[in-house]
Steps between C-alpha positions, in 0.01 A plus 500: 500500500639481148513877464671531840754237405574664165544838668741351755722326242496812285601725785782278621644456148420127463319562171803677357725210595262249340479703183879534485538122541240395244529786255528370139404146605185321392299339773299193410226364718468119488172340590384137543308518169818606326683190626211274398497641147883481487505135601218418257675665210830335593329160502340569162834605353669192647232267363522672163877445494453135597241461225733661243789274604271196486374599153859547385608155618181336367559650158866407514403143596242487220761620253754245622233230501405584141865504394552166675190356331624613159846361579349166608286485185802575281709245684224241477471568127876464459498174697209371289684587181816337634303187590343492154844530339629226729204276413556563129870424539425181695243396242751563224761297686245224558420491129869500415556208737237303303648568154792324337745779421619339175178387331254743668255219576412368846777329691494180709386687812206653317407160357512331842266761650258492203506119486417469868205738468371347176521147640272602787251660259491189279463279807206707623331530160585143391653612171813371320842658526771434239874561489736506203871467573722627215872452451705640210678216322882499491511845659845441651637425152345822373654696788841344446484573125360851491576633848291588804370827359349315206370240742330771707340636184362154417347472848328835451366402156370164621335663803319740268381214277361307798330807642334575165349150491388479864334841508179453699480722807506189722805347325839532667827483307812487713869427475542190714879505497785513249357420154186346647155665496162410643147586390205470738158464338199529728179311409684310226483126431790286391384516138474879511841535661653264242360719222657813656830318547509390136433857390794620710728227363403583141559873544843451660609270220351745251739770616762329284788590733806299396679288759822407318634247750164320524478506119139620502288800589419594856224278646339425836369195685176524696337295775128530575287392796152592620292408806185591685647563847356316799582488870696175465745653254810707569563814295847382401357191334384698198837676465677166532273344237565782249872475569496123439315557172768749400767243580320252272502757220873561543578128510270436204704714261412859596287751308179331606209521744444216748214461750511326837213273595632305800459535875270804478137551410489607138239760410 
């Protein structure tokens, strides 16, 4: 049947027509296996492309994540350094707020804070606390005679003298106001505080600074008080007692140490 069919299409010229039509053209025979392999390879290529794209974005994300981590670390470090500088600046300002700018000793604010804390310690430990109030004699006359700059210099010198006498780590020397100073002596009896006060008085007089209008050398009056704090006593009572003792010294002729022994428990 095949041979007969080939003979027929050869004789009637069908073969020649087919050859003329397809001459120079390549004929490809597609089978079901071919399509299966094609689809399989296409899927593999597609998955490979997806994998490559995923790897690219993962690596890009990792790089960005690392850069972000480094940036965060650097920023955190900068913020930490800025905070440290701010803390140091605040600490410096806090210290400056506690120091008298003229005499470079503690100011009234620093004394008030230290006094409050020390009172509580002495109350808890049942130990004496002493105060010495100091006032430069005839300071206004000195200022009027020699000028405010000279007066400021005197305040600085006197502050240094007091600080050199009351030099224990627990002692506080502060400028109380104007030409008045205060010394706080923890765990010090009235007798001990009186001894310190007399030493301060002697050293100030020993400076030999002339006060022409007062017709003598520069001196100071000192008031001393000491108590063992208890719960029935107000903190201001000790300050008031030392201040009253100072007033007695001023009224009694100046350049002397007076102690106060009324209305408070004397240590």
